[in-house]
C-alpha positions in Angstrom: -1.6 24.1 -27.6 -4.6 25.7 -25.3 -6.1 25.6 -22.0 -7.9 22.7 -22.0 -4.9 20.3 -23.7 -2.8 22.1 -21.5 -3.6 21.1 -18.4 -5.3 17.9 -19.4 -1.6 16.7 -20.5 0.0 18.6 -17.3 -2.3 16.4 -15.4 -1.6 12.9 -17.3 2.3 13.2 -17.9 1.7 14.0 -13.6 0.3 10.5 -13.1 3.3 8.5 -16.1 5.7 9.8 -13.7 4.3 9.0 -10.1 3.4 4.7 -12.1 7.0 5.6 -12.7 8.5 6.3 -9.9 6.3 3.4 -8.4 7.0 0.8 -10.8 3.6 0.9 -12.0 1.8 1.1 -14.9 -0.2 4.1 -16.1 -2.9 2.4 -16.9 -3.6 1.0 -13.7 -4.4 4.6 -12.1 -7.8 6.7 -14.3 -7.6 10.2 -13.9 -11.8 11.2 -12.8 -12.0 14.9 -13.5 -13.8 16.7 -11.1 -16.0 18.9 -12.8 -18.2 20.7 -9.5 -18.9 24.1 -10.3 -18.4 23.3 -14.3 -20.8 24.1 -16.8 -21.9 21.4 -20.1 -19.2 23.0 -22.2 -15.9 22.8 -20.1 -16.9 19.0 -20.2 -17.5 18.9 -23.8 -13.9 20.2 -24.2 -12.4 17.9 -22.3 -14.4 14.8 -23.0 -13.3 15.7 -27.0 -9.9 15.4 -26.2 -10.5 12.0 -24.3 -11.7 12.1 -21.5 -14.9 10.1 -20.0 -15.0 9.9 -16.2 -16.4 12.9 -14.3 -17.4 13.2 -11.3 -19.5 15.7 -8.7 -19.9 16.7 -5.8 -23.8 17.9 -5.8 -26.7 16.2 -6.7 -28.6 18.7 -8.5 -25.5 19.3 -9.9 -25.3 16.0 -11.8 -28.5 15.9 -13.1 -28.6 19.2 -14.3 -25.2 17.8 -16.3 -26.1 14.2 -17.3 -29.7 15.3 -17.8 -28.0 17.7 -19.9 -25.2 16.2 -22.1 -26.7 12.6 -21.9 -30.3 13.5 -23.8 -31.2 11.9 -27.0 -30.5 12.2 -29.5 -26.4 12.1 -29.1 -25.6 11.4 -26.0 -22.1 11.2 -24.7 -22.3 8.1 -22.9 -19.8 9.7 -20.2 -18.7 7.5 -17.0 -20.7 9.6 -14.0 -19.2 9.6 -10.5 -20.4 10.5 -7.4 -18.1 12.1 -5.2 -20.2 14.2 -2.4 -22.0 13.7 0.7 -25.4 12.5 -0.1 -28.7 12.4 1.7 -31.4 9.8 2.4 -34.1 12.0 0.0 -31.7 12.6 -3.0 -30.0 9.3 -3.1 -33.1 8.2 -5.7 -31.5 10.6 -8.4 -27.9 9.3 -8.1 -28.9 6.1 -8.6 -30.1 6.6 -11.4 -28.1 8.6 -13.1 -24.7 7.3 -11.5 -22.2 4.7 -12.5 -20.0 4.9 -9.3 -21.2 6.5 -6.2 -17.5 6.9 -4.2 -18.9 8.1 -1.1 -21.2 5.4 1.2 -20.4 5.5 4.7 -23.8 4.2 6.0 -25.8 1.3 5.5 -29.0 3.4 5.5 -27.7 4.8 1.5 -26.3 1.8 0.0 -30.2 0.1 0.7 -31.3 2.8 -0.8 -29.4 3.1 -3.5 -29.9 -0.7 -3.9 -33.2 -0.4 -4.1 -33.7 2.7 -6.7 -31.1 1.1 -8.9 -33.5 1.2 -12.5 -33.3 -2.8 -12.7 -32.7 -2.4 -16.5 -29.2 -0.5 -15.9 -25.7 -2.4 -15.1 -25.3 -2.3 -10.9 -23.6 0.5 -9.5 -20.2 0.8 -8.4 -19.8 1.1 -5.8 -17.0 2.4 -2.8 -16.6 3.3 1.4 -16.2 6.5 1.9 -13.5 6.7 5.0 -12.5 8.8 7.1 -8.9 8.1 7.7 -7.7 11.0 9.6 -10.8 10.3 11.5 -11.6 13.9 11.4 -14.6 15.0 13.4 -15.9 17.3 10.7 -15.1 15.0 8.0 -17.3 12.3 6.9 -16.2 8.9 6.1 -16.8 5.2 8.1 -14.2 5.3 11.3 -11.6 2.4 9.8 -12.5 -0.2 12.8 -15.9 0.1 11.8 -15.1 -0.8 7.6 -15.2 -4.4 7.6 -19.2 -4.2 9.0 -20.3 -2.0 6.9 -18.3 -3.8 3.9 -20.5 -7.0 4.8 -23.4 -5.0 4.4 -22.5 -3.8 1.6 -21.1 -6.8 -0.2 -24.4 -8.7 -0.9 -27.2 -5.6 -1.8 -28.7 -6.5 -5.0 -27.7 -3.5 -7.6 -24.5 -2.6 -6.6 -21.3 -4.1 -6.9 -19.0 -2.8 -4.0 -15.1 -1.7 -5.7 -13.4 -0.4 -3.4 -12.6 2.8 -0.8 -12.5 6.0 -1.1 -10.5 8.6 1.5 -9.9 12.6 1.5 -6.7 12.7 4.1 -6.2 15.6 6.2 -4.0 18.0 4.3 -0.3 17.9 4.7 2.5 19.3 3.9 5.7 17.4 3.3 4.7 13.7 0.8 5.9 11.6 3.5 3.3 13.0 5.4 0.9 12.9 2.5 1.6 8.8 1.9 1.5 8.2 5.2 -2.8 8.3 5.5 -2.8 6.6 1.5 -1.1 4.0 3.2 -2.9 3.5 5.8 -6.1 3.3 3.7 -5.0 0.4 1.4 -3.3 -1.5 4.4 -7.6 -1.0 5.7 -8.2 -2.8 2.1 -6.1 -6.1 2.4 -7.5 -6.6 5.3 -10.8 -6.4 3.8 -9.8 -8.8 0.5 -7.9 -11.2 3.6 -12.1 -11.7 4.7 -12.6 -12.6 1.3 -13.6 -9.1 -0.4 -12.9 -8.0 -4.0 -11.9 -4.5 -3.1 -9.5 -3.0 -6.3 -10.6 0.0 -5.9 -8.3 2.6 -3.9 -10.1 6.0 -4.6 -7.5 9.0 -3.5 -5.2 11.8 -4.3 -6.7 15.2 -5.7 -4.2 17.6 -7.5 -1.9 18.5 -3.9 -1.6 15.3 -3.3 -2.1 12.7 -6.1 1.6 11.8 -7.0 1.6 10.5 -2.5 -1.6 8.7 -3.6 0.0 6.7 -6.6 2.9 5.8 -4.6 0.6 4.4 -2.0 -1.9 2.6 -4.7 -4.5 5.1 -6.2 -6.3 3.8 -8.5 -8.3 6.6 -9.2 -7.1 10.1 -8.4 -9.9 12.6 -8.6 -8.3 15.6 -10.1 -10.9 19.5 -10.3 -8.3 22.3 -9.8 -5.1 20.9 -12.1 -7.6 20.0 -15.3 -9.7 23.1 -14.4 -8.2 26.2 -12.8 -9.2 27.7 -10.0 -13.3 27.3 -8.7 -15.5 30.7 -9.7 
């Protein structure tokens, strides 16, 4: 078995094992391959093994890889997720290429994406990034302000508000890892009780995907466990 095959199987096995422990269908959790700093050939290698969703943190990388891999005459038709901090002067490039944006934490960014989404494309699927551990150095809307942001984003044309995303503070034990994920799930449930229909929890990475799945993750964002340490 090649290295890409082994890594992809190992991650899928971890997802399936965590789902069994949680009493969930493994198909309820999507694997998002985080391909930042990785080249187009590495993305192609995973694509040939059935991986179709890829996440990019930096706009220039998204543009370069998207425009290479989706070029005629044989576009791959990948699902491109933007999962990094997004500045207002770079929203157009994302609006024109991404399928999902996980990191909306300001109404201004959402409005720019809405206005710049090309009319011929399907609506952009979006998540609100929540600073669930209230770390001052991290991006994300404060949990107490998430309802107001969700209300502002909900009716914007060209966008579909799908759920919440978070990058919690690092924790050593599985139980401590679960605590912020549980808070994000509770916030999702609170917003749904206010009239939203959020179905996505983008949470969990290579070191804590099991804890995230036990608390209801529907998308896990995996880079190192698939590609190895970053260059």
